[in-house]
DSSP file (Angstrom, degrees, kcal/mol; ACC not computed):
  #  RESIDUE AA STRUCTURE BP1 BP2  ACC     N-H-->O    O-->H-N    N-H-->O    O-->H-N    TCO  KAPPA ALPHA  PHI   PSI    X-CA   Y-CA   Z-CA
    1    1 A X              0   0    0      0, 0.0     2,-0.3     0, 0.0    51,-0.1   0.000 360.0 360.0 360.0 146.9  -26.9    0.9   21.9
    2    2 A X        -     0   0    0     49,-0.1     2,-0.4    85,-0.1    49,-0.2  -0.954 360.0-141.4-143.5 162.5  -26.4    2.1   18.3
    3    3 A X  E     -A   50   0A   0     47,-2.2    47,-3.0    -2,-0.3     2,-0.5  -0.988  11.0-144.1-128.7 135.5  -27.8    1.2   14.9
    4    4 A X  E     +A   49   0A   0     -2,-0.4     2,-0.3    45,-0.2    45,-0.2  -0.854  31.5 154.7-100.6 132.5  -25.8    1.1   11.6
    5    5 A X  E     -A   48   0A   0     43,-2.3    43,-2.8    -2,-0.5     3,-0.1  -0.936  48.6 -75.6-145.7 167.9  -27.6    2.2    8.4
    6    6 A X  E     -A   47   0A   0     -2,-0.3    41,-0.3    41,-0.2     2,-0.1  -0.388  58.4 -97.8 -64.6 144.1  -26.7    3.6    5.0
    7    7 A X        -     0   0    0     39,-3.2     2,-0.2    36,-0.3    39,-0.1  -0.410  45.7-147.4 -60.0 134.9  -25.8    7.2    5.0
    8    8 A X    >   -     0   0    0     -2,-0.1     3,-1.8    -3,-0.1     4,-0.3  -0.617  24.7-103.9-106.9 167.7  -28.9    9.3    4.0
    9    9 A X  T 3  S+     0   0    0      1,-0.3     3,-0.4    -2,-0.2    -1,-0.1   0.709 120.1  52.0 -63.6 -20.5  -29.2   12.5    2.1
   10   10 A X  T 3  S+     0   0    0      1,-0.2     4,-0.4     2,-0.1    -1,-0.3   0.444  92.6  76.0 -94.3   0.2  -29.9   14.5    5.3
   11   11 A X    <>  +     0   0    0     -3,-1.8     4,-2.6     1,-0.2     5,-0.2   0.615  66.3  93.1 -85.3 -13.1  -26.8   13.2    7.1
   12   12 A X  H  > S+     0   0    0     -3,-0.4     4,-2.7    -4,-0.3     5,-0.2   0.871  85.5  46.3 -52.0 -49.4  -24.3   15.4    5.2
   13   13 A X  H  > S+     0   0    0     -3,-0.3     4,-2.1     1,-0.2    -1,-0.2   0.908 114.2  47.7 -62.9 -43.0  -24.2   18.2    7.7
   14   14 A X  H  > S+     0   0    0     -4,-0.4     4,-2.3     2,-0.2    -1,-0.2   0.891 113.0  49.4 -64.7 -39.6  -23.9   16.0   10.7
   15   15 A X  H  X S+     0   0    0     -4,-2.6     4,-2.8     2,-0.2     5,-0.2   0.931 110.3  49.3 -66.8 -45.9  -21.2   13.9    9.1
   16   16 A X  H  X S+     0   0    0     -4,-2.7     4,-2.2    -5,-0.2    -2,-0.2   0.906 112.6  48.4 -60.8 -41.2  -19.1   17.0    8.1
   17   17 A X  H  X S+     0   0    0     -4,-2.1     4,-2.2    -5,-0.2    -1,-0.2   0.912 111.8  49.5 -63.5 -43.3  -19.4   18.4   11.7
   18   18 A X  H  X S+     0   0    0     -4,-2.3     4,-2.6     2,-0.2    -2,-0.2   0.908 110.8  49.7 -62.5 -43.0  -18.4   15.0   13.1
   19   19 A X  H  X S+     0   0    0     -4,-2.8     4,-2.9     2,-0.2     5,-0.5   0.881 109.7  51.1 -65.9 -37.8  -15.4   14.8   10.7
   20   20 A X  H  X S+     0   0    0     -4,-2.2     4,-2.0    -5,-0.2    -1,-0.2   0.909 112.1  47.7 -63.1 -40.8  -14.3   18.4   11.8
   21   21 A X  H  < S+     0   0    0     -4,-2.2    -2,-0.2     1,-0.2    -1,-0.2   0.923 117.9  41.0 -64.4 -44.2  -14.6   17.3   15.4
   22   22 A X  H  < S+     0   0    0     -4,-2.6    -2,-0.2    -5,-0.1    -1,-0.2   0.880 135.0  14.3 -73.6 -39.0  -12.6   14.1   14.8
   23   23 A X  H  < S-     0   0    0     -4,-2.9    -3,-0.2    -5,-0.2     3,-0.2   0.506 103.7-114.8-119.9  -7.8   -9.9   15.4   12.5
   24   24 A X    ><  -     0   0    0     -4,-2.0     3,-1.8    -5,-0.5    -1,-0.1   0.044  38.4 -75.2  86.7 159.4  -10.0   19.2   12.7
   25   25 A X  G >  S+     0   0    0      1,-0.3     3,-0.7     2,-0.1    -1,-0.2   0.727 127.5  65.6 -64.5 -21.7  -10.9   21.7   10.0
   26   26 A X  G >   +     0   0    0      1,-0.2     3,-2.2    -3,-0.2    -1,-0.3   0.345  67.9 108.6 -82.1   8.1   -7.5   21.1    8.3
   27   27 A X  G X   +     0   0    0     -3,-1.8     3,-1.9     1,-0.3     6,-0.2   0.773  63.2  69.9 -57.3 -27.9   -8.5   17.5    7.5
   28   28 A X  G <  S+     0   0    0     -3,-0.7    -1,-0.3     1,-0.3    -2,-0.1   0.653  91.4  61.3 -67.1 -14.0   -8.8   18.4    3.8
   29   29 A X  G <  S+     0   0    0     -3,-2.2    -1,-0.3     4,-0.1    -2,-0.2   0.484  79.4 113.7 -88.6  -3.9   -5.0   18.7    3.6
   30   30 A X  S X> S-     0   0    0     -3,-1.9     3,-1.2    -4,-0.2     4,-0.6  -0.331  80.4-112.2 -68.7 152.2   -4.5   15.1    4.7
   31   31 A X  H >> S+     0   0    0      1,-0.3     3,-1.4   105,-0.2     4,-0.5   0.841 112.2  59.1 -56.1 -39.1   -2.9   12.8    2.1
   32   32 A X  H >> S+     0   0    0      1,-0.3     3,-1.0     2,-0.2     4,-1.0   0.797  94.3  66.0 -65.2 -25.8   -6.0   10.6    1.5
   33   33 A X  H <> S+     0   0    0     -3,-1.2     4,-2.2     1,-0.2    -1,-0.3   0.795  89.0  66.9 -65.6 -25.9   -8.0   13.6    0.4
   34   34 A X  H << S+     0   0    0     -3,-1.4    -1,-0.2    -4,-0.6    -2,-0.2   0.828 104.6  43.5 -63.9 -29.6   -5.8   14.0   -2.6
   35   35 A X  H << S+     0   0    0     -3,-1.0    -1,-0.2    -4,-0.5   127,-0.2   0.692 118.8  43.5 -85.7 -19.6   -7.2   10.7   -3.9
   36   36 A X  H >< S+     0   0    0     -4,-1.0     3,-2.6    -3,-0.2    -2,-0.2   0.656  80.5 121.0 -98.2 -18.1  -10.8   11.6   -3.0
   37   37 A X  T 3< S+     0   0    0     -4,-2.2     3,-0.1     1,-0.3    -3,-0.0  -0.228  88.0   3.8 -55.1 124.6  -10.9   15.2   -4.2
   38   38 A X  T 3  S+     0   0    0      1,-0.3    -1,-0.3     0, 0.0     2,-0.2   0.351 109.2 108.1  83.4  -6.3  -13.6   15.6   -6.9
   39   39 A X    <   -     0   0    0     -3,-2.6     2,-0.4    24,-0.0    -1,-0.3  -0.654  66.7-124.7 -99.7 159.0  -14.9   12.0   -6.6
   40   40 A X        -     0   0    0     -2,-0.2    23,-0.4    -3,-0.1    -3,-0.0  -0.857  26.9-117.4 -99.1 137.3  -18.1   10.8   -5.0
   41   41 A X        -     0   0    0     -2,-0.4     2,-1.1    21,-0.1    21,-0.2  -0.326  40.8 -94.9 -62.7 155.5  -18.0    8.2   -2.3
   42   42 A X    >   -     0   0    0     19,-2.6     3,-3.0     1,-0.2    19,-0.3  -0.660  36.1-154.2 -77.9 103.6  -19.7    5.0   -3.1
   43   43 A X  G >  S+     0   0    0     -2,-1.1     3,-1.4     1,-0.3   -36,-0.3   0.787  90.8  59.0 -52.4 -35.4  -23.1    5.6   -1.7
   44   44 A X  G 3  S+     0   0    0      1,-0.3    -1,-0.3   -38,-0.1    -2,-0.1   0.593 110.3  45.2 -72.6  -7.7  -23.9    1.9   -1.2
   45   45 A X  G <  S+     0   0    0     -3,-3.0     2,-0.5    16,-0.2    -1,-0.3   0.004  88.1 100.8-122.9  27.0  -20.7    1.7    1.0
   46   46 A X    <   +     0   0    0     -3,-1.4   -39,-3.2    14,-0.2     2,-0.3  -0.964  50.7 174.9-114.2 120.1  -21.3    4.8    3.2
   47   47 A X  E     -AB   6  59A   0     12,-2.2    12,-2.2    -2,-0.5     2,-0.3  -0.875  19.0-159.0-128.0 155.1  -22.7    4.1    6.6
   48   48 A X  E     -AB   5  58A   0    -43,-2.8   -43,-2.3    -2,-0.3     2,-0.5  -0.946  14.0-139.6-126.8 152.8  -23.5    5.9    9.8
   49   49 A X  E     -AB   4  57A   0      8,-2.2     7,-2.8    -2,-0.3     8,-1.4  -0.964  25.6-161.7-108.7 127.7  -24.0    4.7   13.3
   50   50 A X  E     -AB   3  55A   0    -47,-3.0   -47,-2.2    -2,-0.5     2,-0.6  -0.884  21.1-165.6-113.9 142.0  -26.9    6.3   15.1
   51   51 A X  E >  S- B   0  54A   0      3,-2.3     3,-1.8    -2,-0.4     2,-0.4  -0.935  79.7 -48.1-118.1 102.5  -27.7    6.6   18.8
   52   52 A X  T 3  S-     0   0    0     -2,-0.6   -49,-0.1     1,-0.3    -2,-0.0  -0.590 123.6 -23.6  66.8-127.8  -31.3    7.7   18.7
   53   53 A X  T 3  S+     0   0    0     -2,-0.4     2,-0.4    -3,-0.1    -1,-0.3   0.418 117.4 103.2 -92.4   0.4  -31.4   10.6   16.2
   54   54 A X  E <  S-B   51   0A   0     -3,-1.8    -3,-2.3     1,-0.0     2,-0.9  -0.702  71.4-132.7 -93.0 131.7  -27.7   11.4   16.6
   55   55 A X  E     +B   50   0A   0     -2,-0.4    -5,-0.2    -5,-0.2     3,-0.1  -0.733  32.8 170.8 -77.6 108.7  -25.1   10.5   14.1
   56   56 A X  E     +     0   0A   0     -7,-2.8    25,-3.0    -2,-0.9     2,-0.3   0.609  60.0   9.0 -97.5 -15.7  -22.4    9.0   16.4
   57   57 A X  E     -BC  49  80A   0     -8,-1.4    -8,-2.2    23,-0.3     2,-0.3  -0.989  59.1-164.3-160.8 159.6  -20.1    7.6   13.7
   58   58 A X  E     -BC  48  79A   0     21,-2.5    21,-2.3    -2,-0.3     2,-0.3  -0.995   4.7-177.1-148.8 150.1  -19.5    7.5   10.0
   59   59 A X  E     -BC  47  78A   0    -12,-2.2   -12,-2.2    -2,-0.3     2,-0.3  -0.984   7.6-176.0-145.6 142.2  -17.5    5.4    7.5
   60   60 A X  E     -     0   0A   0     17,-0.9    16,-3.1    -2,-0.3     2,-0.3  -0.964  10.3-154.1-135.6 153.5  -17.1    6.0    3.7
   61   61 A X  E     - C   0  75A   0     -2,-0.3   -19,-2.6   -19,-0.3     2,-0.3  -0.967  10.5-165.9-127.5 146.2  -15.5    4.1    0.9
   62   62 A X  E     - C   0  74A   0     12,-1.9    12,-2.5    -2,-0.3   -21,-0.1  -0.924  31.6 -95.7-129.9 150.6  -14.2    5.5   -2.4
   63   63 A X  E     + C   0  73A   0    -23,-0.4    99,-0.4    -2,-0.3     2,-0.3  -0.428  48.0 178.3 -65.9 143.4  -13.1    3.9   -5.6
   64   64 A X  E     - C   0  72A   0      8,-1.7     8,-0.7    97,-0.2     2,-0.7  -0.997  30.1-128.7-147.6 143.5   -9.3    3.4   -5.8
   65   65 A X  B     +G  160   0B   0     95,-3.1    95,-2.3    -2,-0.3     2,-0.5  -0.868  30.5 175.9 -94.5 117.7   -6.9    1.9   -8.4
   66   66 A X    >   -     0   0    0     -2,-0.7     3,-2.3     3,-0.2    93,-0.1  -0.991  38.5-107.9-121.3 124.3   -4.6   -0.7   -6.7
   67   67 A X  T 3  S+     0   0    0     -2,-0.5    87,-0.5     1,-0.3    89,-0.3  -0.254 105.0  14.8 -52.3 129.1   -2.2   -2.6   -8.9
   68   68 A X  T 3  S+     0   0    0      1,-0.3     2,-0.3    86,-0.2    -1,-0.3   0.111 104.0 106.1  93.3 -20.7   -3.4   -6.2   -9.2
   69   69 A X    <   -     0   0    0     -3,-2.3    -1,-0.3     1,-0.1    -3,-0.2  -0.677  54.2-158.6 -93.9 147.1   -6.9   -5.5   -7.9
   70   70 A X  S    S+     0   0    0     -2,-0.3     2,-0.2     1,-0.2    -1,-0.1   0.816  87.9  14.2 -89.8 -35.3   -9.9   -5.5  -10.1
   71   71 A X  S    S+     0   0    0     34,-0.1    36,-1.7     2,-0.0    37,-0.9  -0.708  83.3 173.8-145.7  85.5  -12.3   -3.4   -7.9
   72   72 A X  E     -Cd  64 108A   0     -8,-0.7    -8,-1.7    -2,-0.2     2,-0.3  -0.515  12.4-155.5-101.9 163.9  -10.4   -1.7   -5.1
   73   73 A X  E     -Cd  63 109A   0     35,-1.7    37,-2.5   -10,-0.2     2,-0.5  -0.927  15.7-137.7-135.1 155.3  -11.5    0.8   -2.4
   74   74 A X  E     -Cd  62 110A   0    -12,-2.5   -12,-1.9    -2,-0.3     2,-0.4  -0.984  26.9-144.0-110.0 121.1  -10.1    3.5   -0.2
   75   75 A X  E     +Cd  61 111A   0     35,-2.9    37,-0.5    -2,-0.5   -14,-0.2  -0.702  35.5 173.6 -85.4 132.2  -11.5    3.3    3.3
   76   76 A X  E     +     0   0A   0    -16,-3.1     2,-0.1     1,-0.4   -17,-0.1  -0.403  28.2   8.6 133.1 156.8  -12.1    6.6    5.1
   77   77 A X  E     +     0   0A   0     -2,-0.1   -17,-0.9   -19,-0.1     2,-0.5   0.529  54.7 176.3 -78.3 155.8  -12.8    8.6    6.7
   78   78 A X  E     +C   59   0A   0    -19,-0.2     2,-0.3    -3,-0.2   -19,-0.2  -0.995  14.1 165.3-118.0 127.8  -13.9    6.6    9.7
   79   79 A X  E     -C   58   0A   0    -21,-2.3   -21,-2.5    -2,-0.5     2,-0.4  -1.000  23.8-163.2-148.1 146.4  -14.9    8.7   12.7
   80   80 A X  E     -C   57   0A   0     -2,-0.3   -23,-0.3   -23,-0.2     2,-0.2  -0.997  34.0-111.6-128.7 133.4  -16.8    8.4   16.0
   81   81 A X    >   -     0   0    0    -25,-3.0     3,-2.7    -2,-0.4   -63,-0.0  -0.452  25.2-132.7 -60.8 126.9  -18.0   11.3   18.0
   82   82 A X  G >  S+     0   0    0      1,-0.3     3,-1.4     2,-0.2    -1,-0.2   0.786 105.6  65.5 -55.4 -27.5  -15.9   11.3   21.2
   83   83 A X  G 3  S+     0   0    0      1,-0.3    -1,-0.3   -27,-0.0    -2,-0.1   0.665 108.8  39.7 -67.9 -13.8  -19.2   11.7   23.2
   84   84 A X  G <  S+     0   0    0     -3,-2.7     3,-0.5   -28,-0.2     5,-0.3   0.028  91.1 134.1-122.0  24.9  -20.1    8.2   22.0
   85   85 A X    <   +     0   0    0     -3,-1.4    -3,-0.1     1,-0.2    -4,-0.0  -0.188  53.2  35.1 -73.5 167.0  -16.6    6.6   22.3
   86   86 A X  S    S+     0   0    0      1,-0.1    -1,-0.2     0, 0.0    -4,-0.0   0.738  85.3 104.1  62.1  27.6  -15.7    3.2   23.8
   87   87 A X  S    S-     0   0    0     -3,-0.5    -2,-0.1   -86,-0.0    -1,-0.1   0.366  96.5-107.3-112.2   1.0  -19.0    1.6   22.6
   88   88 A X  S  > S+     0   0    0      3,-0.0     4,-2.4     4,-0.0     5,-0.2   0.632  77.7 134.3  83.1  14.0  -17.4   -0.4   19.7
   89   89 A X  H  >  +     0   0    0     -5,-0.3     4,-2.5     2,-0.2     5,-0.2   0.933  69.6  48.7 -64.3 -47.0  -18.9    1.9   17.1
   90   90 A X  H  > S+     0   0    0      1,-0.2     4,-2.3     2,-0.2    -1,-0.2   0.930 113.7  46.3 -60.1 -46.8  -15.8    2.3   15.0
   91   91 A X  H  > S+     0   0    0      1,-0.2     4,-2.7     2,-0.2     5,-0.2   0.915 112.6  50.3 -61.8 -43.7  -15.1   -1.4   14.9
   92   92 A X  H  X S+     0   0    0     -4,-2.4     4,-2.5     1,-0.2    -1,-0.2   0.894 110.2  50.4 -63.7 -39.7  -18.7   -2.2   14.0
   93   93 A X  H  X S+     0   0    0     -4,-2.5     4,-2.8     2,-0.2    -1,-0.2   0.920 112.4  46.6 -64.5 -43.2  -18.6    0.3   11.2
   94   94 A X  H  X S+     0   0    0     -4,-2.3     4,-2.9     2,-0.2     5,-0.3   0.945 114.3  46.5 -65.2 -47.1  -15.4   -1.1    9.8
   95   95 A X  H  X S+     0   0    0     -4,-2.7     4,-2.2     1,-0.2    -2,-0.2   0.921 115.4  47.0 -60.3 -43.8  -16.7   -4.7   10.0
   96   96 A X  H  X S+     0   0    0     -4,-2.5     4,-2.4    -5,-0.2    -2,-0.2   0.928 114.1  47.5 -63.2 -45.7  -20.0   -3.7    8.5
   97   97 A X  H  X S+     0   0    0     -4,-2.8     4,-2.4    -5,-0.2    -2,-0.2   0.914 112.5  47.5 -64.5 -44.1  -18.3   -1.8    5.7
   98   98 A X  H  X S+     0   0    0     -4,-2.9     4,-2.4     2,-0.2    -1,-0.2   0.891 111.9  51.1 -65.4 -38.5  -15.9   -4.5    4.8
   99   99 A X  H  X S+     0   0    0     -4,-2.2     4,-2.4    -5,-0.3    -2,-0.2   0.921 111.4  47.3 -62.8 -44.0  -18.6   -7.1    4.8
  100  100 A X  H  X S+     0   0    0     -4,-2.4     4,-1.3     2,-0.2    -2,-0.2   0.885 110.6  52.6 -65.1 -38.4  -20.7   -4.9    2.4
  101  101 A X  H  <>S+     0   0    0     -4,-2.4     5,-2.3     2,-0.2     3,-0.2   0.919 110.4  47.5 -63.8 -43.9  -17.7   -4.3    0.2
  102  102 A X  H ><5S+     0   0    0     -4,-2.4     3,-1.9     1,-0.2    -2,-0.2   0.933 109.7  53.3 -60.3 -45.9  -17.1   -8.1   -0.1
  103  103 A X  H 3<5S+     0   0    0     -4,-2.4    -1,-0.2     1,-0.3    -2,-0.2   0.778 107.3  52.3 -62.2 -26.8  -20.7   -8.7   -0.8
  104  104 A X  T 3<5S-     0   0    0     -4,-1.3    -1,-0.3    -3,-0.2    -2,-0.2   0.351 122.4-104.8 -93.5   5.7  -20.6   -6.2   -3.7
  105  105 A X  T < 5 +     0   0    0     -3,-1.9    -3,-0.2     1,-0.3     2,-0.2   0.580  66.0 150.6  88.4  10.5  -17.5   -7.9   -5.2
  106  106 A X      < -     0   0    0     -5,-2.3    -1,-0.3    -6,-0.2   -34,-0.2  -0.529  27.3-164.8 -74.0 145.2  -14.7   -5.5   -4.3
  107  107 A X        +     0   0    0    -36,-1.7    40,-2.1     1,-0.2    41,-1.6   0.583  59.3  23.7-112.7 -10.4  -11.5   -7.3   -3.9
  108  108 A X  E     -dE  72 146A   0    -37,-0.9   -35,-1.7    38,-0.3     2,-0.4  -0.996  53.4-162.4-155.5 153.2   -9.1   -5.0   -2.0
  109  109 A X  E     -dE  73 145A   0     36,-2.5    36,-2.5    -2,-0.3     2,-0.3  -0.999   3.8-162.2-138.1 138.1   -9.1   -2.0    0.4
  110  110 A X  E     +dE  74 144A   0    -37,-2.5   -35,-2.9    -2,-0.4     2,-0.3  -0.889  15.5 175.7-114.3 151.9   -6.4    0.5    1.3
  111  111 A X  E     -dE  75 143A   0     32,-2.2    32,-3.0    -2,-0.3     2,-0.5  -0.994  26.7-139.8-152.6 152.2   -6.5    2.7    4.4
  112  112 A X  E     + E   0 142A   0    -37,-0.5     2,-0.3    -2,-0.3    30,-0.2  -0.977  57.7  87.5-112.9 125.9   -4.4    5.2    6.2
  113  113 A X  S    S-     0   0    0     28,-2.6     2,-0.3    -2,-0.5    -2,-0.1  -0.987  76.6 -26.2 174.0-168.6   -4.5    4.9   10.0
  114  114 A X     >  -     0   0    0     -2,-0.3     4,-2.5     1,-0.1     5,-0.3  -0.531  47.9-142.1 -74.1 126.6   -3.1    3.3   13.1
  115  115 A X  H  > S+     0   0    0     25,-0.5     4,-2.5    -2,-0.3     5,-0.2   0.904  97.2  50.7 -57.1 -48.8   -1.5   -0.1   12.5
  116  116 A X  H  > S+     0   0    0      1,-0.2     4,-0.7     2,-0.2    -1,-0.2   0.893 113.6  45.9 -61.1 -39.0   -2.7   -1.8   15.7
  117  117 A X  H >4 S+     0   0    0      1,-0.2     3,-0.9     2,-0.2     4,-0.3   0.955 115.7  43.4 -69.4 -50.0   -6.3   -0.7   15.1
  118  118 A X  H ><>S+     0   0    0     -4,-2.5     3,-1.8     1,-0.2     5,-1.6   0.814 103.1  67.0 -68.2 -29.8   -6.5   -1.7   11.4
  119  119 A X  H ><5S+     0   0    0     -4,-2.5     3,-1.8     1,-0.3    -1,-0.2   0.810  87.6  69.3 -60.3 -29.2   -4.6   -5.0   12.0
  120  120 A X  T <<5S+     0   0    0     -3,-0.9    -1,-0.3    -4,-0.7    -2,-0.2   0.747 101.9  45.7 -60.0 -22.7   -7.7   -6.2   14.0
  121  121 A X  T < 5S-     0   0    0     -3,-1.8    -1,-0.3    -4,-0.3    -2,-0.2   0.301 129.7 -93.0-105.2   7.2   -9.6   -6.3   10.7
  122  122 A X  T < 5S+     0   0    0     -3,-1.8    24,-0.3     1,-0.3    -3,-0.2   0.408  74.8 147.1  99.3  -1.6   -6.9   -8.0    8.7
  123  123 A X      < -     0   0    0     -5,-1.6    -1,-0.3    22,-0.1     2,-0.3  -0.407  26.5-166.5 -67.3 143.6   -5.1   -5.0    7.3
  124  124 A X  E     -F  144   0A   0     20,-2.7    20,-2.7    -2,-0.1     5,-0.1  -0.892  38.1 -76.9-125.1 158.4   -1.4   -5.4    6.8
  125  125 A X  E >   -F  143   0A   0     -2,-0.3     3,-1.8    18,-0.2     4,-0.3  -0.323  40.8-132.2 -54.9 132.5    1.3   -2.7    6.1
  126  126 A X  G > >S+     0   0    0     16,-2.5     5,-2.1     1,-0.3     3,-1.8   0.784 102.2  69.7 -61.7 -27.6    1.0   -1.8    2.4
  127  127 A X  G > 5S+     0   0    0     15,-0.4     3,-1.4    12,-0.3    -1,-0.3   0.761  85.9  68.5 -64.0 -21.7    4.7   -2.2    1.9
  128  128 A X  G < 5S+     0   0    0     -3,-1.8    -1,-0.3     1,-0.3    -2,-0.2   0.745 106.2  40.5 -65.8 -21.2    4.2   -5.9    2.3
  129  129 A X  G < 5S-     0   0    0     -3,-1.8    -1,-0.3    -4,-0.3    -2,-0.2   0.243 119.0-114.1-105.2   9.1    2.4   -5.8   -1.0
  130  130 A X  T < 5 +     0   0    0     -3,-1.4    27,-2.5     1,-0.2     2,-0.3   0.807  64.9 154.6  59.6  32.4    5.0   -3.3   -2.5
  131  131 A X  E   < -h  157   0C   0     -5,-2.1     2,-0.3    25,-0.3    -1,-0.2  -0.691  26.5-161.3 -92.0 144.7    2.2   -0.7   -2.6
  132  132 A X  E     -h  158   0C   0     25,-2.5    27,-2.6    -2,-0.3     2,-0.4  -0.910  13.7-132.5-123.5 151.2    3.1    3.0   -2.6
  133  133 A X        -     0   0    0     -2,-0.3     4,-0.1    25,-0.2    27,-0.1  -0.853  16.6-133.9-102.5 139.4    0.9    6.0   -1.8
  134  134 A X  S    S+     0   0    0     -2,-0.4     2,-0.3    25,-0.3    -1,-0.1   0.481  87.4  49.3 -76.5  -0.4    1.1    9.0   -4.2
  135  135 A X  S    S-     0   0    0      2,-0.0     2,-0.2     0, 0.0    -2,-0.1  -0.918 106.1 -77.2-130.8 159.0    1.4   11.6   -1.4
  136  136 A X        +     0   0    0     -2,-0.3     2,-0.3  -105,-0.0  -105,-0.2  -0.374  62.6 153.7 -60.4 123.4    3.7   11.8    1.6
  137  137 A X        -     0   0    0     -2,-0.2    -4,-0.1    -4,-0.1     5,-0.1  -0.979  51.4 -99.4-149.9 139.1    2.4    9.4    4.3
  138  138 A X    >>  -     0   0    0     -2,-0.3     3,-2.3     1,-0.2     4,-0.5  -0.368  32.4-129.2 -59.1 132.9    4.3    7.6    7.1
  139  139 A X  G >4 S+     0   0    0      1,-0.3     3,-0.7     2,-0.2   -12,-0.3   0.792 106.8  59.0 -57.0 -29.9    5.0    4.0    6.0
  140  140 A X  G 34 S+     0   0    0      1,-0.2   -25,-0.5   -15,-0.1    -1,-0.3   0.427 104.1  52.9 -81.9   4.6    3.5    2.7    9.2
  141  141 A X  G <4 S+     0   0    0     -3,-2.3   -28,-2.6   -27,-0.1     2,-0.6   0.483  88.0  85.8-113.2  -6.9    0.2    4.3    8.5
  142  142 A X  E <<  +E  112   0A   0     -3,-0.7   -16,-2.5    -4,-0.5   -15,-0.4  -0.870  58.4 169.4-102.3 122.2   -0.5    3.0    5.0
  143  143 A X  E     -EF 111 125A   0    -32,-3.0   -32,-2.2    -2,-0.6     2,-0.3  -0.861  18.5-160.5-133.3 160.4   -2.3   -0.4    5.0
  144  144 A X  E     -EF 110 124A   0    -20,-2.7   -20,-2.7    -2,-0.3     2,-0.4  -0.979   1.3-163.3-142.7 154.8   -4.0   -2.8    2.6
  145  145 A X  E     -E  109   0A   0    -36,-2.5   -36,-2.5    -2,-0.3     2,-0.7  -0.991  15.6-141.2-140.6 127.3   -6.4   -5.7    2.9
  146  146 A X  E     -E  108   0A   0     -2,-0.4   -38,-0.3   -24,-0.3     3,-0.1  -0.813  13.2-174.9 -86.6 118.2   -7.2   -8.3    0.2
  147  147 A X  S    S+     0   0    0    -40,-2.1     2,-0.4    -2,-0.7   -39,-0.2   0.689  80.3  42.3 -82.4 -20.2  -10.9   -9.1    0.4
  148  148 A X  S >  S-     0   0    0    -41,-1.6     3,-2.4    -3,-0.1     4,-0.2  -0.996 105.3 -99.5-126.8 130.0  -10.3  -11.8   -2.2
  149  149 A X  T 3  S+     0   0    0     -2,-0.4    -2,-0.1     1,-0.3     4,-0.0  -0.188 107.1  12.3 -50.8 131.6   -7.4  -14.1   -2.0
  150  150 A X  T >  S+     0   0    0     -4,-0.1     3,-1.8     1,-0.1    -1,-0.3   0.370  86.1 123.5  85.2  -4.7   -4.6  -13.0   -4.3
  151  151 A X  T <  S+     0   0    0     -3,-2.4     3,-0.2     1,-0.3    -2,-0.1   0.761  78.3  43.6 -63.3 -24.1   -6.1   -9.6   -5.1
  152  152 A X  T 3  S+     0   0    0     -4,-0.2    -1,-0.3     1,-0.2     3,-0.3   0.086  85.3  95.3-108.9  23.7   -2.9   -7.9   -3.9
  153  153 A X    <   +     0   0    0     -3,-1.8    -1,-0.2   -85,-0.2   -85,-0.1  -0.023  46.6 114.3-100.2  30.4   -0.4  -10.2   -5.6
  154  154 A X  S    S-     0   0    0    -87,-0.5    -1,-0.2    -3,-0.2   -86,-0.2   0.286  95.3 -97.0 -86.3  11.4   -0.1   -7.9   -8.6
  155  155 A X        -     0   0    0     -3,-0.3    -2,-0.1   -88,-0.1   -87,-0.1   0.429  61.3-102.2  91.1  -1.9    3.6   -7.0   -8.0
  156  156 A X        +     0   0    0    -89,-0.3     2,-0.3    -4,-0.1   -25,-0.3  -0.201  54.5 146.7  84.1-174.0    2.9   -3.7   -6.3
  157  157 A X  E     -h  131   0C   0    -27,-2.5   -25,-2.5   -90,-0.1     2,-0.4  -0.861  53.8 -27.2 133.2-168.1    3.2   -0.2   -7.4
  158  158 A X  E     -h  132   0C   0     -2,-0.3   -91,-0.2   -27,-0.2   -25,-0.2  -0.656  50.7-138.6 -86.3 129.2    1.5    3.1   -6.9
  159  159 A X        +     0   0    0    -27,-2.6     2,-0.3    -2,-0.4   -25,-0.3  -0.518  37.6 165.1 -76.0 157.1   -2.2    3.3   -5.8
  160  160 A X  B     -G   65   0B   0    -95,-2.3   -95,-3.1    -2,-0.2     2,-0.1  -0.945  36.2 -60.2-161.3-179.6   -4.1    6.0   -7.6
  161  161 A X        -     0   0    0     -2,-0.3     2,-0.5   -97,-0.2   -97,-0.2  -0.381  50.9-114.6 -70.0 147.9   -7.3    7.6   -8.6
  162  162 A X              0   0    0    -99,-0.4    -1,-0.1  -127,-0.2   -99,-0.1  -0.736 360.0 360.0 -82.3 128.6   -9.8    5.7  -10.6
  163  163 A X              0   0    0     -2,-0.5    -1,-0.1    -3,-0.0    -2,-0.0   0.484 360.0 360.0 -90.5 360.0  -10.1    7.3  -14.0
C-alpha cells in the first residue's frame, strides 16, 4: 500500500537520491533538463508516493510554452524506487498529477518517455501535433497530451521555456 501526497520541504534529499537511482547521476544532461534548468517546479503539482516513511515515487511538473496552449506543463521526472516497483505507483502518480493539473486549469502537457507507457494516459506522439523539442530527442520519445479539447491545435512549432 502507498499514499500520494504533495511533495514536502523535507522530501528534497530523498527525491534527489531516488532520481539518481532511477536515472543515474548523469541525468542532468538529459534533454528535458535544458527546459527545467533554473526554473522551479510547480509546487502544487509535485507529488510523492510514500510507503510508510519512505519516498517510493515522485512526479513533478514544470511550466512550459507549447504553441497553441494557454497554460502548458512539462511532466517529469517521474520515478519509482525499484524496491517498490510493480505496485502501480508510477501510474497512480501520473493519474493523480494529470488530474491535479486539469483541476488547476492547465490545458496541455508534454513528456519525454516510453510511448507504450505514456499512451495509457492519453499521450500521443508530439509530431502528431507538429510539435518539436528544442534539444535532440528521439521522435518516438517526445509526447503530448491535450488536457482541454483543442489545446494542441495551434499549428505546431517548438516547445520552449516559459519566460
